Residue, then its C-alpha position, 0 to 999 in steps of 0.5 A: m569652690c570648683k570641684f572635679g572628682e575629689v579635687t577642689l579648686v579655690v577661686m576668688a571672684t573680685r571686682g571685674f572677675g567674670f565667666n571667662d576668668l572662671v573658665e580660664s582658671i579651671h582650664r589652667k588647673w585641669q588642662n586635659l579636661g576637654s569639654f565640660e559643664l558647670f553647675y552651682a548650688v546656693a542655699d536650697h537652689h541646686n544644679c543651677i547651670m552656668d554657661n555664660d556671663e549672665d548666669f555668672c552674674s545671676m549666681i553672684a546676685l543670688a549669693a548676695a541675696y542669701g548672704v553667702t560668701c562661698v559658692d560650690v561649683s561642680v565641673g562635669v565632663i561630657c563627650s564632644s562626639t556624641s550626645e551621651c552625658v557623663k555623670s558628674l557631681g552636679g548632674q544625673n544619669g541620662e540628663c543632657v545639658r548644654s556644654f562649654e568646650y574650651g579650645e578651638c571648638s569653643t561654643f561660648q556665647g559670652e561677650e568676646e573682646d572686640p579687636l578694634d578696642k585696642f585702637c580706641i582705648h578708654h580708661e575705665t571709670v567706676r561710677l560712684s553709684a555702682d553700689w546702688v544696685n545692691l541697696l535692695k537685696c531680698v525679702g526680710q531686708e531691714f531699713r533702720g531709718g524707717v520709711d525715708d531710708f527705704k524710699a531713698c534706697l528705692s530711688k537710688y536702686a531705680v536710678e542705677v538699674g535704669f527703670k521707672y516705677k510708681y507707688l501703689k501705696n505710699d504712707r508712713s507704715r507701708v510702701t508698695a511700688e511696681c514698674c511703670k511698664k506693668l501693662d507691657g507684662c513687667t512683673w517687677f514689684i516690691h512691698a515693704t511695711l513698718e515693723r512696729s516693735n523696732k520701727f524698722f522698715v522691712i521688705r515683705e515681697f520683692h519680685k526683682e526680675h524685669n520682663c520689659l525694656g525698662t532696665f535699659f539705663s537712661s541718663k535722666n531719671p525723675r527719681m534722682t531728686s534734689k534730696i538724694i543729690a544733696k546727701e551725695i554732695v554734703e562733703e563737697v559743700r563742707s570742704k568747699p563752702s562756695y560750691t556752685p550748682i554748675e559744679c554739682l552738674k559736672h560732678f554728677e555727670g562725671r562721677y555718677g553718669c547722671l544728667i540733672g537739671y540746673y534747678h535740681a542742682w541749685l536746690a540740692v546745694e541749698k539743702a546741703n547747706k541747710e543740713l550742714y549749717g542750719d536754716f537761715q530763718l531759724s539762725f536768728d533765734k539761735l543767736r539767743w542761745y549762742a550768746e548765752e553759751l558764749k558768755e558762759k564759756n567766755p566770761g567777760t565777753v560782750m555780745d548783745v542781740e537787738y530785736c524789735n519787741e513788737t514784731n520780734r524782727f532782728i535788728r542788729f548784734f554786737l560781739a567782742f571777745d573778752a580775750c580780744i578786749k584785754g589783748f588790745n591793751y598791748c597792741r598799738p592804739i590804732l583801729d581800722v573800721d570798715g563794713t562789708f556786705l553779706k551774701g546770705r539769704y537776708k543780706g546785711t552788712l558786717l561791721a568790724a574794728i580791726g587793730k594791729d599787734a606789735d608784729q604787724g599782725l591783724f587783731p580783731l577787736a569787735i564785729g557787728v551785723v546790721d541791716s545796712e551801712t547807715e549813719a544810725n548803725w555806725q553811731w550804734f556800733l561806735e557807742k558799743l565799741s566805746t564800752v569795750i575799750t578799756c585802755s586810756r591811750p588816745l586812739t587813731f581811727f582809719t576809715d573810708r570817709h563814710s558819712g556816719l564815721v565822719k560824723y560820729v567818730p569825733t563825737v563818740f571818741p572826743t580824745g581820739y584822732h580820725s585819719y582818712c584811708l589814703q587808698h580810698l582818697k586816691g581812688n576818689l581823686r582818680d574818679k574826679l579826674s575821669g573823662r578824656l584824661s589819659n591814664g598816665f596823666r591821672e596816675k601822675v596826679v595821684n602820685l603827686f597827691n600821695d607825695c603830699a600825704h607823706a610829706p613829713t613837714v609843713i615846708t615839704f607839704a607846701k612844695a608838694l601841694e604846689e606841684l600837685c595844683t600846677v599839674g592837676g589843675a582846678s580838679a585836683k586843687n578843689f579835691v585837696e581843699s575839700l579835705p581837712r589836712e589834719r585828717w590825711a597829711n603827715a605834716y598836719f596830723e596831730g595823733r599817732r599813726y605808727g606809719e599807717m596810712t590806710s585801712n588795709a587791716a579791715e580789708s584784709f579781715n574782710n578777705q579772711i571771712l570771705k568764704f563765710r559771708h554766705l552762711p546763716i548769721c549764727e554759723l557766720v558768727d561761730k566761724i569767725r569765733v573759730l578763726i580768731m580762736e585758732q589765730m590767737c592760739n597759734r600766735r600764743l604758741l609762736s610767741n612763747k618760742l621766741s627768745s629775742y626782745v624785739c618782734p621778728v618783723m621789726e627785728k629784721k628792719l633793725v638789722d637792715r637799717f644798721n647794715k645801711g648805716r654801718t659806714w656812717h660817722v657819728a659825732a656826739a654833741n652831748d649825751d642825747i644829741f648826735e650828728v650823723f654824717s650821712q648824705p645829707t647829715v642829720v641830727v638825732d635826739l635820743k631823749k626826745r626820740t626825734c630825727m631830722c628825717c622825721r621817720w622816727q616821729i612818724h613811725l614811732f620806731p627808730c629810723v636808720h640814723a637813730v639805729t646807727v647812733i644807738q649801735k655806735t654809742e653802745k646804748q641799749m636798743h631795748d629802751y627805744i623800741d616800744p611797743y614792738t616787743i616780744e612781751a607785748i605780743q605775749l600779753s596780747y595773746e595771753g587770753t583764750i577764746n573757749p569753744v562753744p560746742t553745739l552738743g545739747a543745743p535746743v532744737i528750734t522750730k518755726e513755732s518756737a522761734i522768738i527772733l524772726p529774720p528782718k524784712t529784706r527786699r532782694p536788690r535788683g540785678r544779679p547777686k554780687v559775688g566779688r568785692i564791690r570796688s569803690r569809684g576810681e579804685k585802681v585795678r591791678q594790671m595782669l599779664c595773661g599767660r595765654c595771649g601775653k597781653l597786659g590787661k584786666h584778664n588772665r588765662r581763664t578769662c582770655k578771649e583773644a584769638v591766638d595762633 
C-alpha cells in the first residue's frame, strides 16, 4: 500500500517483482512527483528506509517472518536543489534522508540492465530448490515432524543460501548450530528445542544475518545428503522404476543447480526404492503375511512359501490364482514353461507357466521364485503345477530343452506332450554352425531346418531332411539326429499344438514383468498380481461387449480365408466329403475335420479349403471353430482377482522377522541388465538413422563418423 498524502496506491508484488518495478509504478501514478523517498512499516518496525533492491528484499523477508501479506509504504517528496527535507507521512521534521530521483538525474544504486544482455539471451530457469530459502523463518516456528523435520529443513536452507554450519548441540531434544566461519566474525546462529506438550520442534533463537562470505552460493555442499536427495526423487522413481544414479545426477544439476557425487546419487536411489517398496531383507518375511491375506481375499488361490526350519532361510515359493486356475479350463491346453533371472539384491529366478486364451492372448497360470534354474527346482515347480491343473485334457508343454524340463515333464505329466521351442532349436543349430561359415550359408541351413519342422507329412519331412543334410553336411545331420523327432517335427508330433511352435508366450510374459524384476520379492509378487488383475478385468469387459460368435482375431482369419477361396469350385462326394478345385485340388472331410493340405489338422482351425466348403455348402461355421469362441473367452476371464490392500499390514523389523533372505553370492562382472541371449540366437539387424548403415546399433549408440 503506497501512500502519498491522502491518496493510496495498491501494488501487487508477484514473483520477479523488484524495487525498480515499484518505483516505476509510483512514477506512473504521480508523474510530477520529482524526487521522492520511500519508507515502510512492518509490525513494530517503523520508518524503515528503502532505496535499493537489497532494502526491498529485506522488506519482503521481514514481512514473511511476521506473516504479513500487506506492507504500508510511505512516499515522501524532497527538494533536489537544497538539503532541506519536506515533512512526509513517514518522516520527521528536520530529518535528512537519502532520496531517489526518477528521471535524468537518477541516483538509483540498484542493478541496472546490461545492454549486452540482449546479444546473449538466456531463458530463465526457476530452480526447484528456490523455496528452500523460506524454510527457516523466525523465532517460534514449529516443525511438526520433530527433530528430523527440523534438521532436514536446516540442511536444505544451508544448501540454498550457500553456507556451511556445524552443530554445537545435536540430540533428540535440542539442536544448536552456528556458521562455520564464526571465527571470522559471522553471527549466524540457530537454536531449537523439543516442545514436550506436542512433540513439535520449535525455534527458540535465530540470528539470520551473515557477516562473512559464507552466503556466496557453491554448487557443492556437504549438507546435500543422500537422505535429502532420496526424498526429492521419490516421485521420479515411482514413475520410472528403472531410474538410475546417472539420471539423478543430471536431474539435480539441471533442476536444482547442485552437483552431487555418484555414490550419493546411487545411495539416494536405493533409499527412494526402499521408501517406496520396502526393505529387500524384510520382504521375504512379509511374504507370510501376504500369502495369508491373498488367500483370504481370493479363496482357492494356491500360494506356498517354503523356508528352512533350521536356518529360517527362504528357499522358494509358488503362486497360482484361483481365477487363473478356473479360467485355464477354457483356454487351449498348451503351456509355455520358462524361467527368467531377477535383478534384486538377492537375485533368484522366476519360473512361469503361461497359456493362451481363445483369442491368442497371454494367460498366466502359475509363477514361482527359486534360487536358480536347476533340475530339482524344475521338478518342484512342475509337481506344484500338476496340483492346480484341474482339466482332464492332455496338455502340450513348450520348453527350451532345459535338462530339468526334459527329465521331469514326462514324469510329472505322463499323459501330456512335450514340444521343444523351435526358436531355441534354430539358435542351437546356428551355434553349431559357427566358425568360418558365412552368415548367409548358416541362415540357409537354418531355413531348411525350419522347413523340416513345419513339414506336415512324413513324405514332405523326408524330402526336407534330405536337402538339409545335403546342404548342411555332417554338423546339421548330427544335430537333427540328436533330437527326438516327436518333440519338434509336425510330421511326428503326436499331440496338439494348435499351430504353435515356440515358447514365445513365456518370453512375452518375461518382457511384461521386466520393469518389476529389480523389486523386493513381496513387491514383485504384488506387481504381478496387479498386472494379471487388470488384464483379466479389461478382457472381461471387452469380451462382454462382443456380439459375434468367433473371437475377433480368429474371425479376421476366417474372412481372409473365405475371400481367398471365393472363386474356387466345390464338388460334393457325400454329405461330409468334398473336393475343392483349387490349384492343386484337395479333399476336405468335414466329419473328421481333415484336409489334404494338413493345416486343419495342425492348427485345429478351418483352413482356406475348409472355410470355402463350409460357406458354399451353407453349413454352420459355428460347428467347426472350437475352441475359438467368444463364450470361451468370457468363461476364461469370468473370475476376479481381488486386491490385497497394505493398510493395516504389520510392521516387520529385523528382530521380529522369521524368514530370512537366502544366502547369495554376487556373480562376477557387471550386473546383467538386458535379457541373456541364448547361444546362437539371431540378432535382428537395425537400420541406423544417423549413419544409414545396417547393423547392430541405432542412432543413440552409433559411433560411425559422418559428414
